[in-house]
C-alpha positions in Angstrom: 0.0 0.0 0.0 1.2 3.5 -0.8 1.2 6.0 2.1 0.6 9.5 0.9 1.0 12.4 3.4 -1.0 15.4 2.3 1.0 18.6 2.6 -0.1 21.3 5.1 -1.6 24.4 3.4 0.8 27.2 2.6 -2.1 29.7 2.4 -5.6 29.7 3.7 -8.0 32.5 2.9 -11.6 32.9 4.2 -14.6 34.6 2.9 -15.5 38.0 4.5 -19.1 38.7 5.5 -19.0 42.4 4.5 -15.7 43.1 2.7 -14.8 46.8 2.5 -12.2 46.2 -0.2 -12.6 44.9 -3.7 -13.5 41.3 -3.6 -14.5 38.2 -5.6 -17.4 36.4 -3.9 -16.3 37.8 -0.6 -12.7 36.8 -0.8 -10.3 39.8 -0.4 -7.0 38.0 0.2 -6.2 36.6 -3.2 -2.9 38.5 -3.1 -1.7 36.0 -0.5 -1.9 33.2 -3.1 1.3 32.8 -5.2 0.7 34.0 -8.8 3.5 32.2 -10.6 3.8 29.0 -8.5 2.2 25.7 -9.1 0.2 23.6 -6.6 -3.2 22.3 -5.5 -6.1 24.1 -4.0 -9.2 23.0 -2.0 -12.5 24.8 -1.6 -14.4 24.2 1.6 -17.9 25.2 2.8 -18.9 26.7 6.2 -19.2 23.2 7.7 -15.6 22.3 6.7 -16.8 19.9 4.0 -14.5 19.6 1.0 -16.3 20.9 -2.1 -13.7 20.9 -4.8 -10.0 20.1 -5.4 -7.9 21.4 -8.3 -4.4 21.8 -9.5 -2.6 24.5 -11.4 0.7 25.6 -12.8 -0.1 29.2 -11.8 -2.3 29.1 -8.7 -3.9 32.6 -8.3 -5.2 33.0 -11.9 -6.6 29.4 -11.9 -8.4 29.9 -8.6 -9.8 33.3 -9.7 -11.0 31.6 -12.9 -13.2 29.3 -10.9 -15.1 32.3 -9.6 -15.3 34.1 -13.0 -15.6 31.4 -15.6 -18.9 30.1 -17.0 -17.6 26.5 -17.4 -16.2 25.9 -14.0 -17.5 22.8 -12.2 -18.4 24.9 -9.2 -20.2 27.7 -11.1 -23.6 26.9 -9.6 -22.0 26.5 -6.1 -19.7 29.5 -5.8 -21.6 31.0 -2.9 -21.0 27.8 -0.8 -17.2 28.3 -0.8 -16.2 30.0 2.5 -12.5 29.0 2.6 -9.7 28.1 0.2 -6.6 26.2 1.1 -3.5 26.3 -1.1 -0.5 24.0 -1.1 2.5 25.0 -3.2 3.7 22.0 -5.1 6.0 22.7 -8.0 6.3 19.1 -9.5 3.5 18.4 -11.9 3.5 14.7 -11.2 3.2 15.3 -7.5 0.3 17.8 -8.1 -1.5 15.1 -10.1 -1.0 12.5 -7.4 -2.1 14.8 -4.5 -5.2 16.0 -6.4 -6.4 12.5 -7.3 -5.7 11.2 -3.8 -7.5 14.1 -2.0 -10.5 14.0 -4.3 -11.1 10.3 -3.5 -9.9 10.2 0.1 -12.0 13.1 1.3 -14.8 12.6 -1.4 -14.8 16.1 -2.8 -18.4 17.0 -3.5 -18.2 18.7 -6.9 -15.2 17.0 -8.5 -16.4 15.0 -11.5 -13.1 13.9 -13.0 -10.7 11.4 -11.3 -13.5 10.2 -9.0 -13.3 6.5 -8.0 -15.8 6.5 -5.1 -19.1 7.0 -6.9 
């Protein structure tokens, strides 16, 4: 059996109830997410349930795209997202392994690809 240790998040941002600054769906701290680094990201709801897991070569633009894009798998559920965790992982193979593992181990609610538990 393979033992995979999930990395601790490098950045966690949470939704603000009444943000004073410019925001996307209540998130004002996108500047904390690295722009030109690769990694994985996880969207959670207010109950701490994992909603979606994704990977990216450039984290910040990819995460923002989920909140702006009309084809995102979470487009109908954007208001459910209350926190985002980001793990910087530069190796593309490692990103792929972590993403697939986390989706299936924690049964991410809105992931449709790489799902083995349904």
